[in-house]
Backbone as CSV, one residue per row, in Angstrom:
resi,resn,N_x,N_y,N_z,CA_x,CA_y,CA_z,C_x,C_y,C_z
1,MET,0.710,-1.402,-0.102,0.027,-0.011,0.178,1.093,1.074,-0.237
2,ALA,0.637,2.034,-0.833,1.550,3.531,-0.748,0.943,4.448,0.155
3,VAL,2.229,5.065,0.571,1.858,6.085,1.567,1.381,7.137,1.032
4,THR,0.172,8.249,1.158,-0.112,8.995,0.617,-0.249,10.436,1.533
5,THR,-0.043,10.300,2.395,0.404,11.652,3.530,1.420,11.491,4.055
6,ILE,1.886,13.024,4.609,3.245,12.749,5.690,3.007,13.766,6.614
7,HIS,3.767,13.669,7.538,3.111,14.404,8.887,4.030,15.823,8.845
8,VAL,3.122,16.807,9.342,4.088,18.187,9.342,3.520,18.960,10.802
9,ASP,4.839,19.365,11.085,4.881,20.363,12.081,5.546,21.974,11.219
10,VAL,4.644,22.835,11.669,5.326,24.272,11.725,5.115,24.844,13.021
11,VAL,6.593,25.052,13.345,6.379,25.949,14.960,7.597,26.932,14.386
12,SER,7.058,28.164,15.707,7.982,29.118,15.973,8.090,29.084,17.409
13,ALA,8.957,30.102,17.519,9.462,29.997,19.096,8.056,30.091,20.018
14,GLU,7.446,31.269,19.341,5.977,31.154,20.119,5.060,30.853,20.232
15,GLU,4.704,29.343,19.595,4.163,28.359,19.406,3.927,27.604,17.966
16,SER,3.060,26.318,18.208,2.989,25.500,17.068,2.115,26.379,16.210
17,ILE,2.045,26.266,15.108,1.510,27.097,14.249,0.437,26.044,13.208
18,PHE,1.368,24.735,12.719,0.468,23.989,12.414,0.700,22.194,12.714
19,SER,0.291,21.533,12.738,0.051,19.921,13.089,-0.602,18.994,12.601
20,GLY,-0.304,18.501,11.396,-1.412,17.479,10.962,-0.931,16.631,9.872
21,GLU,-1.415,16.328,8.826,-0.976,15.365,7.843,-1.430,15.974,6.297
22,ALA,-0.399,15.790,5.396,-0.714,16.615,3.994,-0.318,15.308,2.881
23,GLU,-0.924,16.384,1.839,-0.264,15.470,0.844,1.254,15.603,0.347
24,PHE,1.119,17.003,0.204,2.415,17.585,-0.192,2.546,19.192,0.661
25,VAL,3.861,19.394,0.468,4.411,20.827,0.838,5.097,21.455,0.119
26,VAL,4.829,23.061,-0.058,5.565,23.966,-1.100,6.225,24.954,-0.233
27,LEU,7.912,24.822,0.210,8.400,26.318,0.724,9.392,26.545,0.250
28,PRO,9.569,28.159,0.451,11.403,28.555,-0.009,12.334,28.098,0.523
29,GLY,12.599,27.121,0.056,14.457,26.794,0.748,15.533,27.957,-0.058
30,GLU,16.307,27.388,0.657,17.591,28.255,0.390,18.378,28.195,-0.721
31,ALA,17.705,27.136,-1.458,18.476,26.917,-3.062,17.303,27.112,-4.063
32,GLY,16.305,27.674,-3.612,14.769,27.445,-4.534,13.760,26.763,-3.556
33,GLU,12.327,27.127,-4.787,11.482,26.426,-3.853,11.282,25.084,-3.807
34,LEU,11.314,24.175,-3.049,11.126,22.927,-2.601,9.591,22.405,-2.939
35,GLY,9.354,21.328,-3.404,7.866,20.475,-3.604,8.835,19.020,-2.586
36,ILE,7.684,19.206,-1.693,7.687,17.896,-0.452,6.477,16.724,-0.537
37,TYR,7.072,15.587,-0.934,5.612,14.682,-0.830,6.066,13.584,0.021
38,PRO,5.220,12.832,0.329,5.538,11.562,1.212,6.524,10.588,0.558
39,ARG,7.428,9.691,1.875,8.595,9.256,1.300,9.700,9.933,0.586
40,HIS,9.796,11.767,1.095,10.746,12.320,0.175,12.260,11.897,1.013
41,THR,12.905,11.809,0.436,14.848,11.646,0.830,15.147,12.810,1.927
42,PRO,15.366,12.001,2.890,15.735,13.394,4.478,16.704,14.414,3.743
43,LEU,16.298,15.295,4.349,16.820,16.707,4.142,17.051,17.544,4.763
44,ILE,17.831,18.419,5.115,17.814,19.706,6.113,18.557,20.635,5.503
45,THR,17.899,22.014,5.213,18.066,23.077,4.626,17.556,24.421,5.122
46,ARG,17.943,25.140,5.169,17.429,26.856,5.604,16.220,27.296,5.195
47,VAL,15.700,27.966,5.529,13.896,28.095,4.516,14.249,29.838,4.714
48,LYS,13.977,30.345,3.778,14.012,31.335,3.067,12.088,32.182,3.585
49,PRO,12.434,33.582,3.506,11.048,34.020,4.320,10.248,34.070,2.924
50,GLY,8.845,33.663,3.137,8.067,33.467,2.124,6.568,32.254,2.613
51,SER,5.989,32.044,1.552,4.901,30.802,1.903,5.162,29.348,2.139
52,VAL,4.404,29.117,2.976,4.803,27.762,3.069,3.394,27.426,2.788
53,ARG,3.443,26.362,1.603,1.976,26.337,1.091,1.542,24.396,1.796
54,ILE,0.990,23.932,2.230,0.806,22.743,3.080,-0.923,22.417,2.165
55,LYS,-0.737,21.343,1.470,-1.910,20.644,1.013,-2.443,19.596,1.874
56,VAL,-3.287,20.235,2.688,-3.769,19.165,3.923,-4.502,17.990,3.121
57,ALA,-4.359,16.845,3.830,-5.185,15.705,3.096,-6.596,15.635,3.632
58,GLY,-7.684,15.444,2.345,-8.748,15.293,2.430,-9.534,16.851,2.507
59,GLU,-8.980,18.171,2.393,-9.069,19.168,2.078,-8.616,19.898,0.710
60,THR,-9.546,20.545,0.346,-9.587,21.014,-0.896,-7.975,22.320,-1.255
61,GLU,-8.721,23.103,-0.475,-7.652,24.206,0.026,-6.197,24.258,0.376
62,GLU,-5.481,24.480,-0.255,-3.975,24.745,0.848,-4.015,25.846,1.980
63,GLN,-3.409,25.366,2.689,-3.026,26.181,4.195,-1.517,26.883,3.694
64,LEU,-1.740,28.018,3.834,-0.686,29.202,3.942,-0.564,29.737,5.335
65,ILE,0.841,29.474,5.239,1.838,30.133,6.398,2.945,30.880,5.893
66,PHE,2.893,32.237,6.510,4.051,33.073,6.057,5.272,32.596,7.088
67,VAL,5.913,32.230,6.870,7.579,32.385,7.547,8.850,33.445,7.173
68,ALA,9.432,34.013,8.471,10.372,34.667,8.026,11.618,34.331,7.957
69,GLY,11.806,32.932,7.517,13.005,32.014,7.712,12.630,31.157,8.806
70,GLY,14.371,30.231,8.667,14.506,28.961,9.719,14.665,27.778,9.300
71,ILE,14.562,26.688,10.031,15.070,25.295,9.306,13.950,24.406,9.101
72,LEU,14.202,23.966,7.901,13.688,22.760,7.312,14.275,21.289,7.651
73,GLU,13.527,20.433,8.099,13.928,18.994,8.208,13.243,18.265,7.358
74,VAL,13.805,17.615,6.702,12.392,16.137,6.318,12.996,15.178,6.432
75,GLN,11.945,14.168,6.659,12.536,12.490,6.948,11.521,12.118,6.249
76,PRO,11.462,10.552,5.422,10.511,9.784,4.480,8.773,10.069,5.457
77,HIS,8.623,10.227,6.648,7.288,10.351,6.659,7.448,11.670,7.913
78,MET,7.933,12.451,7.985,7.706,14.057,8.621,8.272,14.910,7.887
79,ILE,7.839,16.237,8.067,8.539,17.122,7.700,8.059,18.188,9.368
80,THR,9.288,18.895,9.192,9.634,20.106,10.639,9.935,21.079,10.069
81,VAL,9.711,22.045,9.901,9.709,23.698,9.971,9.809,25.025,11.113
82,LEU,11.342,24.557,11.706,11.444,25.582,12.673,11.409,26.924,12.451
83,ALA,10.358,27.659,12.356,10.472,28.793,11.648,11.045,29.987,12.699
84,ASP,11.597,30.829,12.416,12.068,32.156,13.156,10.761,33.343,13.485
85,THR,10.043,33.347,12.444,8.880,33.306,12.820,7.429,33.421,11.771
86,ALA,6.551,32.788,12.451,5.026,32.411,11.725,4.033,32.782,11.994
87,ILE,3.508,33.318,10.643,1.977,33.874,11.183,1.421,32.835,10.017
88,ARG,-0.029,32.344,10.453,-0.907,31.606,9.967,-1.585,32.733,8.422
89,GLY,-1.796,31.944,7.223,-2.675,33.106,6.475,-3.462,33.837,6.792
90,ARG,-4.260,33.244,7.316,-5.551,34.276,7.792,-5.406,35.684,8.915
91,ASP,-4.223,35.384,9.404,-3.850,36.429,10.291,-3.326,37.216,9.791
92,LEU,-2.397,37.261,8.841,-1.654,38.438,7.786,-2.507,39.629,7.762
93,ASP,-1.848,40.612,8.025,-2.542,42.075,8.177,-1.910,42.840,6.712
94,GLU,-2.364,43.058,5.635,-1.863,43.795,4.637,-1.250,45.213,5.406
95,ALA,-2.310,45.783,6.353,-1.999,47.362,6.723,-0.429,47.770,7.424
96,LYS,-0.653,46.766,8.385,0.705,46.397,9.204,1.917,46.194,8.514
97,ALA,1.642,45.402,7.563,2.695,45.105,6.403,3.231,46.411,6.119
98,LEU,2.372,46.910,5.503,2.589,48.146,4.862,3.227,49.057,5.416
99,GLU,3.057,49.275,6.878,2.961,50.570,7.607,4.999,50.055,7.984
100,ALA,4.967,48.609,8.069,6.299,48.308,8.710,7.043,48.610,7.547
101,LEU,6.534,48.312,6.486,7.614,48.749,5.102,8.087,49.901,5.144
102,GLN,7.070,50.293,5.229,7.650,52.221,5.083,8.553,52.521,6.486
103,ARG,8.385,52.090,7.748,9.515,52.341,8.670,10.596,51.876,8.324
104,ALA,10.471,50.607,7.579,12.335,49.929,7.054,12.558,51.045,6.089
105,GLU,11.947,51.215,5.019,12.532,51.762,4.077,13.238,53.572,4.143
106,GLU,12.203,53.929,5.952,12.858,55.475,6.440,13.590,54.569,7.072
107,ALA,14.256,53.701,7.567,15.453,53.354,8.388,16.564,53.126,7.483
108,ARG,16.380,52.576,6.137,17.466,52.210,5.125,18.199,53.568,4.669
109,ARG,16.954,54.564,4.378,17.758,55.549,4.125,18.227,56.490,5.209
110,ASN,17.925,56.158,6.472,18.849,56.778,7.159,19.906,55.878,7.858
111,ALA,20.290,54.817,7.275,21.145,53.553,7.621,22.733,54.411,7.613
112,THR,23.406,54.211,8.197,24.456,54.550,7.976,25.790,53.813,7.679
113,GLY,26.002,52.336,8.892,27.030,51.675,8.727,26.627,50.388,8.125
114,LYS,27.758,49.622,7.720,27.208,48.428,6.884,26.219,47.220,7.903
115,GLN,26.448,47.190,8.967,25.730,46.234,9.694,24.331,46.684,9.722
116,GLU,24.666,47.868,9.512,22.678,48.334,9.872,21.982,48.461,8.490
117,ILE,22.991,48.448,7.510,22.200,48.510,5.754,21.754,47.229,5.790
118,ALA,22.533,46.088,6.418,22.621,45.143,5.900,21.187,44.392,6.977
119,THR,21.022,44.834,8.066,19.895,44.209,9.149,18.410,45.068,8.335
120,VAL,18.667,46.157,7.645,17.384,46.719,7.014,16.653,46.409,5.958
121,GLU,17.903,46.012,5.443,17.768,45.033,3.881,17.318,43.823,4.308
122,GLY,17.619,43.370,5.364,17.065,41.750,5.325,15.439,42.140,5.683
123,GLU,15.429,43.128,6.732,14.059,43.188,6.882,13.250,43.568,5.949
124,LEU,13.610,44.582,4.921,12.651,44.643,3.783,12.553,43.558,3.271
125,ALA,13.432,42.659,2.681,12.906,41.040,2.071,11.816,40.831,2.671
126,THR,12.152,40.462,4.248,11.004,39.641,4.879,9.667,40.343,4.653
127,LEU,9.806,41.583,4.682,7.987,42.574,4.429,8.103,42.549,2.857
128,ALA,8.485,42.147,2.421,8.436,42.101,0.564,7.885,40.640,0.574
129,ALA,8.316,39.551,0.780,7.881,38.152,1.085,6.558,38.367,1.752
130,GLN,6.283,38.823,2.920,5.107,39.001,3.450,3.741,39.440,2.617
131,LEU,3.890,40.289,1.949,3.062,41.201,1.380,2.758,40.292,-0.036
132,ALA,3.676,39.626,-0.323,3.266,38.909,-1.712,2.537,37.819,-0.849
133,ALA,3.044,37.470,-0.006,1.925,35.889,0.389,0.563,36.414,0.760
134,ILE,0.277,38.009,1.343,-0.887,38.404,1.100,-1.516,38.746,0.294
135,ARG,-1.170,38.800,-1.133,-1.625,38.793,-1.753,-1.770,37.739,-3.047
136,ARG,-0.774,36.821,-2.834,-1.423,35.408,-3.125,-2.818,34.743,-2.030
137,LEU,-2.695,35.095,-1.486,-3.650,34.271,-0.206,-5.337,35.443,-0.989
138,ARG,-4.875,36.609,-1.606,-6.138,37.461,-1.604,-6.722,37.124,-2.817
139,LYS,-6.068,36.207,-3.742,-6.299,35.933,-5.111,-7.012,34.642,-4.991
140,LYS,-7.083,33.872,-4.023,-7.868,32.847,-4.143,-9.249,32.983,-3.729
């Protein structure tokens, strides 16, 4: 009998965001977008800011979770995403994200040191990925 689901856990430092069985998971890995199905080869990689899409077993719509980076561990029957920050798609707030983006752009204009500039640019990239996730969710 073929295995048709894989257990998925998405956790952040604050809470468990998702735990359940899925048919597949798609997320932004360090080397590009990863598609993971049951019985995938073991893998550990960094996760870039972006959307984790989970096709939950028995449901028609995918679950969307925004992650601001982290670590992915894949075993043949289990996927674990240890996210720096994770927000359920339904909890994403476009107005707050746009406001944070404006603050980050202002901070970038005022940044002077290389470290400060790099930190702000990382924040800008994360906010851009969050806004892209919000727009993708809104299209559904």
